[in-house]
PLY file of the C-alpha trace (Angstrom):
ply
format ascii 1.0
element vertex 339
property float x
property float y
property float z
element edge 338
property int vertex1
property int vertex2
end_header
-29.95 -22.58 0.33
-30.29 -18.83 0.62
-27.04 -16.86 0.27
-26.72 -13.49 1.99
-25.84 -10.31 0.07
-22.23 -10.13 1.38
-21.60 -13.67 0.13
-23.07 -12.70 -3.26
-20.62 -9.82 -3.48
-17.71 -12.05 -2.53
-18.59 -14.67 -5.14
-18.97 -11.99 -7.80
-15.59 -10.52 -6.95
-13.92 -13.92 -7.03
-15.37 -14.52 -10.49
-14.03 -11.20 -11.76
-10.70 -11.92 -10.14
-10.39 -15.31 -11.81
-11.15 -13.80 -15.20
-8.64 -11.00 -14.72
-5.87 -13.41 -13.72
-5.79 -14.83 -17.25
-5.09 -11.43 -18.80
-1.77 -10.48 -20.34
0.84 -9.17 -17.91
1.91 -5.59 -18.53
5.25 -5.33 -16.80
6.43 -1.84 -15.91
3.53 -0.04 -17.59
2.38 2.17 -14.73
3.39 5.31 -12.92
3.77 5.48 -9.13
4.75 1.83 -8.56
5.43 2.73 -4.91
1.66 2.38 -4.37
2.22 -1.38 -4.31
4.80 -1.35 -1.51
3.33 -3.20 1.51
2.62 -1.03 4.55
3.17 -1.89 8.22
5.41 -4.52 9.87
2.46 -6.77 10.76
1.17 -7.00 7.20
4.70 -7.27 5.83
5.61 -10.10 8.21
2.48 -12.00 7.13
3.73 -11.93 3.55
1.18 -9.32 2.52
-1.78 -11.58 3.39
-3.56 -8.77 5.21
-6.63 -7.71 3.26
-8.90 -9.71 5.58
-6.66 -9.88 8.64
-5.75 -6.22 9.19
-6.56 -5.24 12.78
-4.60 -1.98 13.27
-4.51 1.40 11.53
-2.42 0.01 8.66
-5.66 -1.56 7.38
-6.17 1.87 5.81
-3.74 0.73 3.12
-4.85 -2.90 2.72
-8.62 -2.65 3.11
-10.37 0.57 4.17
-13.49 -1.46 4.91
-11.73 -3.13 7.85
-11.03 0.01 9.88
-14.58 0.15 11.24
-13.85 -3.06 13.19
-11.32 -1.28 15.38
-12.72 -1.08 18.91
-10.64 1.99 19.74
-8.99 4.83 17.85
-5.30 4.48 16.98
-2.37 6.37 15.53
0.37 4.29 13.92
3.81 5.09 12.51
5.74 2.72 10.22
9.41 3.25 9.26
10.95 1.12 6.50
14.49 1.02 5.11
13.68 0.39 1.46
15.96 -0.48 -1.46
19.25 1.34 -2.14
19.21 3.38 1.08
15.81 4.92 0.36
13.36 5.53 3.21
9.66 4.70 3.12
7.69 6.13 6.02
3.97 5.93 6.71
1.66 7.41 9.31
-2.02 6.74 9.79
-4.75 7.57 12.26
-8.10 5.86 12.71
-10.85 7.53 14.74
-13.80 5.41 15.81
-16.84 7.67 16.13
-19.19 4.91 17.27
-22.45 4.46 15.37
-21.40 7.18 12.92
-18.64 5.01 11.54
-14.86 5.28 11.46
-12.74 7.97 9.83
-9.11 7.49 8.83
-6.21 9.53 7.50
-2.91 8.25 6.14
0.20 9.59 4.48
3.11 7.71 2.90
6.43 9.26 1.83
9.19 7.54 -0.15
12.43 9.54 -0.02
14.98 8.72 -2.73
17.52 11.16 -1.31
19.39 13.87 -3.19
22.60 14.46 -5.12
24.65 16.99 -7.07
23.44 18.10 -10.50
26.10 17.46 -13.14
26.23 18.15 -16.88
28.57 17.30 -19.75
30.09 20.77 -19.51
30.21 20.75 -15.70
30.93 17.15 -14.60
32.02 18.42 -11.19
28.58 19.84 -10.52
26.59 22.97 -11.31
26.10 23.89 -7.68
22.47 22.71 -7.75
21.09 19.72 -5.88
18.43 17.32 -7.16
15.97 15.40 -5.01
13.28 12.82 -5.72
10.32 11.60 -3.70
6.91 9.91 -3.91
3.94 10.83 -1.73
0.31 9.92 -1.24
-2.34 10.97 1.25
-5.85 9.62 1.77
-8.95 10.27 3.76
-11.12 7.23 4.48
-14.50 6.34 5.89
-15.95 2.95 6.87
-19.02 1.65 8.62
-20.46 -1.65 9.81
-23.61 -2.24 7.77
-24.41 -5.33 9.86
-22.78 -7.17 12.73
-20.79 -9.15 10.17
-20.40 -6.92 7.12
-18.35 -3.72 6.74
-17.63 -1.44 3.81
-15.28 1.50 3.42
-13.59 3.73 0.90
-10.75 6.21 0.50
-10.00 9.27 -1.62
-6.32 9.47 -2.53
-3.97 12.19 -3.79
-0.68 10.97 -5.31
2.44 12.96 -6.20
5.77 12.00 -7.73
8.63 14.50 -7.90
12.16 14.54 -9.29
14.25 17.72 -9.44
11.99 20.43 -10.95
9.42 18.04 -12.43
6.38 16.54 -10.75
3.19 14.61 -11.50
-0.07 14.51 -9.57
-2.89 11.99 -9.68
-6.11 11.14 -7.87
-7.59 7.75 -7.03
-10.19 5.87 -5.01
-9.95 2.73 -2.89
-12.86 0.56 -1.78
-12.84 -2.36 0.64
-15.24 -4.96 2.03
-14.98 -7.22 5.06
-17.28 -10.07 6.04
-16.85 -11.93 9.33
-18.32 -15.43 9.58
-19.19 -17.45 12.68
-16.80 -20.26 11.82
-13.55 -19.90 13.80
-13.60 -16.15 13.33
-13.14 -16.56 9.58
-12.83 -13.20 7.84
-13.33 -12.62 4.11
-11.88 -9.40 2.75
-11.45 -7.73 -0.58
-10.31 -4.39 -1.89
-9.75 -2.44 -5.09
-6.96 0.12 -4.77
-5.84 3.01 -6.97
-8.79 3.34 -9.32
-7.99 6.76 -10.69
-6.37 9.14 -13.14
-3.22 8.88 -15.22
-0.08 10.79 -14.23
2.10 13.03 -16.39
5.37 14.75 -15.49
5.54 18.53 -15.91
7.94 21.24 -14.79
10.20 24.10 -15.83
12.95 21.87 -17.21
10.57 20.89 -20.00
10.47 24.52 -21.26
12.66 25.10 -24.33
13.20 27.59 -27.16
12.53 26.37 -30.68
13.45 27.57 -34.16
10.84 26.19 -36.60
12.93 27.07 -39.69
16.64 27.18 -38.81
17.77 27.34 -42.48
16.15 30.73 -43.18
16.77 34.18 -41.75
14.08 36.56 -40.65
11.98 34.18 -38.56
11.84 34.12 -34.79
14.53 31.62 -33.65
13.46 31.61 -29.99
9.83 30.54 -29.95
8.89 29.32 -26.49
7.93 25.64 -26.47
7.39 22.84 -23.98
8.31 19.17 -24.22
5.30 16.93 -23.59
5.78 13.77 -21.53
3.60 10.68 -21.85
0.72 9.89 -19.51
0.88 6.66 -17.53
-1.83 4.89 -15.51
-1.34 4.16 -11.83
-1.22 0.49 -10.71
-4.72 -0.87 -10.08
-4.66 -3.58 -7.40
-7.36 -6.19 -6.78
-7.00 -8.08 -3.50
-9.14 -10.84 -2.07
-8.28 -12.90 1.00
-9.43 -15.11 3.81
-8.12 -15.55 7.36
-9.18 -17.66 10.31
-8.24 -18.78 13.81
-6.92 -22.29 13.10
-6.02 -23.15 16.70
-7.18 -21.43 19.87
-6.55 -22.22 23.53
-7.04 -20.26 26.72
-3.70 -18.48 26.33
-2.66 -18.95 22.71
-4.01 -18.47 19.22
-2.72 -19.48 15.79
-4.20 -17.60 12.83
-3.70 -18.28 9.13
-4.24 -15.93 6.19
-4.05 -16.12 2.42
-4.48 -13.37 -0.19
-4.69 -13.37 -3.98
-3.50 -10.14 -5.63
-4.12 -9.12 -9.24
-2.14 -5.99 -10.23
-2.78 -4.20 -13.52
0.96 -4.01 -14.29
2.10 -7.53 -13.39
0.96 -11.12 -12.98
-1.32 -12.57 -10.32
0.30 -13.62 -7.04
-0.66 -15.35 -3.83
0.55 -14.33 -0.36
0.52 -16.59 2.70
0.83 -15.67 6.37
0.57 -17.09 9.88
0.51 -15.42 13.31
0.96 -16.98 16.75
-0.38 -14.86 19.60
0.36 -15.49 23.28
-2.23 -13.87 25.56
-2.69 -11.18 22.88
0.52 -9.61 24.17
3.32 -11.29 22.22
3.03 -12.06 18.50
5.23 -14.18 16.27
4.60 -13.85 12.52
5.77 -15.47 9.32
4.78 -15.63 5.69
5.70 -15.96 2.06
4.92 -13.45 -0.66
4.49 -13.50 -4.44
3.77 -17.18 -4.94
2.80 -18.11 -8.54
5.08 -15.48 -10.09
8.21 -16.58 -11.96
11.69 -15.10 -11.61
11.11 -13.20 -8.39
13.43 -12.20 -5.57
10.84 -11.68 -2.82
9.83 -14.63 -0.69
10.20 -15.33 3.03
8.90 -12.81 5.55
8.90 -12.83 9.36
8.43 -10.57 12.33
7.39 -10.06 15.94
5.05 -7.77 17.81
4.21 -6.68 21.34
1.07 -5.04 22.67
1.14 -3.77 26.21
-1.21 -1.63 28.26
0.61 1.23 29.98
-1.27 2.38 33.11
-2.37 5.97 32.84
-1.70 6.05 29.11
-3.12 3.47 26.70
-2.25 0.31 24.83
1.11 0.49 23.06
1.88 -1.59 20.00
5.43 -2.25 18.71
6.08 -4.34 15.60
9.10 -5.46 13.59
9.33 -7.20 10.22
12.02 -8.69 8.00
11.50 -9.34 4.28
13.91 -11.29 2.11
14.30 -9.93 -1.42
17.10 -12.28 -2.43
20.05 -10.71 -4.21
18.38 -7.29 -4.18
18.29 -6.54 -0.45
16.97 -7.48 2.97
14.21 -5.11 4.06
13.49 -4.27 7.71
10.64 -2.24 9.13
9.51 -1.09 12.57
6.14 0.23 13.65
4.74 2.05 16.69
1.07 2.35 17.55
-0.87 4.02 20.35
-4.58 3.58 21.04
-6.66 6.45 22.41
0 1
1 2
2 3
3 4
4 5
5 6
6 7
7 8
8 9
9 10
10 11
11 12
12 13
13 14
14 15
15 16
16 17
17 18
18 19
19 20
20 21
21 22
22 23
23 24
24 25
25 26
26 27
27 28
28 29
29 30
30 31
31 32
32 33
33 34
34 35
35 36
36 37
37 38
38 39
39 40
40 41
41 42
42 43
43 44
44 45
45 46
46 47
47 48
48 49
49 50
50 51
51 52
52 53
53 54
54 55
55 56
56 57
57 58
58 59
59 60
60 61
61 62
62 63
63 64
64 65
65 66
66 67
67 68
68 69
69 70
70 71
71 72
72 73
73 74
74 75
75 76
76 77
77 78
78 79
79 80
80 81
81 82
82 83
83 84
84 85
85 86
86 87
87 88
88 89
89 90
90 91
91 92
92 93
93 94
94 95
95 96
96 97
97 98
98 99
99 100
100 101
101 102
102 103
103 104
104 105
105 106
106 107
107 108
108 109
109 110
110 111
111 112
112 113
113 114
114 115
115 116
116 117
117 118
118 119
119 120
120 121
121 122
122 123
123 124
124 125
125 126
126 127
127 128
128 129
129 130
130 131
131 132
132 133
133 134
134 135
135 136
136 137
137 138
138 139
139 140
140 141
141 142
142 143
143 144
144 145
145 146
146 147
147 148
148 149
149 150
150 151
151 152
152 153
153 154
154 155
155 156
156 157
157 158
158 159
159 160
160 161
161 162
162 163
163 164
164 165
165 166
166 167
167 168
168 169
169 170
170 171
171 172
172 173
173 174
174 175
175 176
176 177
177 178
178 179
179 180
180 181
181 182
182 183
183 184
184 185
185 186
186 187
187 188
188 189
189 190
190 191
191 192
192 193
193 194
194 195
195 196
196 197
197 198
198 199
199 200
200 201
201 202
202 203
203 204
204 205
205 206
206 207
207 208
208 209
209 210
210 211
211 212
212 213
213 214
214 215
215 216
216 217
217 218
218 219
219 220
220 221
221 222
222 223
223 224
224 225
225 226
226 227
227 228
228 229
229 230
230 231
231 232
232 233
233 234
234 235
235 236
236 237
237 238
238 239
239 240
240 241
241 242
242 243
243 244
244 245
245 246
246 247
247 248
248 249
249 250
250 251
251 252
252 253
253 254
254 255
255 256
256 257
257 258
258 259
259 260
260 261
261 262
262 263
263 264
264 265
265 266
266 267
267 268
268 269
269 270
270 271
271 272
272 273
273 274
274 275
275 276
276 277
277 278
278 279
279 280
280 281
281 282
282 283
283 284
284 285
285 286
286 287
287 288
288 289
289 290
290 291
291 292
292 293
293 294
294 295
295 296
296 297
297 298
298 299
299 300
300 301
301 302
302 303
303 304
304 305
305 306
306 307
307 308
308 309
309 310
310 311
311 312
312 313
313 314
314 315
315 316
316 317
317 318
318 319
319 320
320 321
321 322
322 323
323 324
324 325
325 326
326 327
327 328
328 329
329 330
330 331
331 332
332 333
333 334
334 335
335 336
336 337
337 338
């Protein structure tokens, strides 16, 4: 039996994925761990099983190869209350140019807040304020090579900042999507954050240094700089499959499953299901991080509404809830407009 090129690529990726899953886990060995935070209430509610199922602009994060399947252009805003009163906000826009392919832009911003700077000598505060944040932006392009096969990629700029120190990195994402004729089955895969290491730098690392403090006559105030270590960013391999398990004239039940292999943790599996009524009301549920021991994440759920506003366009509103056990309960809302 002859196997098409997209299937060859999928089988090759699955083989690499299986081999990688037996590697040693490297917990907490990467910079910019916020790059692994799931984006968008729909993908979150499906337990992160979204690499093949992504239908809106948030596919920019999960699988840039899927954005070329969008029939219309869309702008989407996601607002998430993350751990310990931090805020994680994301905005993306996908522009379908027709036969020329699809272009996308996205930006994510994790705000840790701010506080007073204190020292041993001034425990009440120095009068300065510290702040910390994480940020990434990407530009993406995708195209349908055939009626069933799509490919896309992104160029990413990453920045982490705390007080007067910051680190900047660059990375690439690549994604593939293959749509079969069996119950709308979609096979997706992506490699995210293939890029540089990151290293903190800033004026607080500047110091004076006396190379020979026991002797007079030398310069006791030589300018020096403390050097911080370089850390890789988290490389993420995702592969998944989704399909329309049940479909009637007014309803549709879709199932999705993803396997995720991060470079700084162990392999996990995410499961998700979505019930759609007339493609207007959506009920979603899922479970994330199966196969990983001693985790707090687990059950996810959410709802969505898509409605055409006369004279405007189709509006999309989504909500998700993620249970992280004793750590916190995470909620997210999203708003999308097609144009």
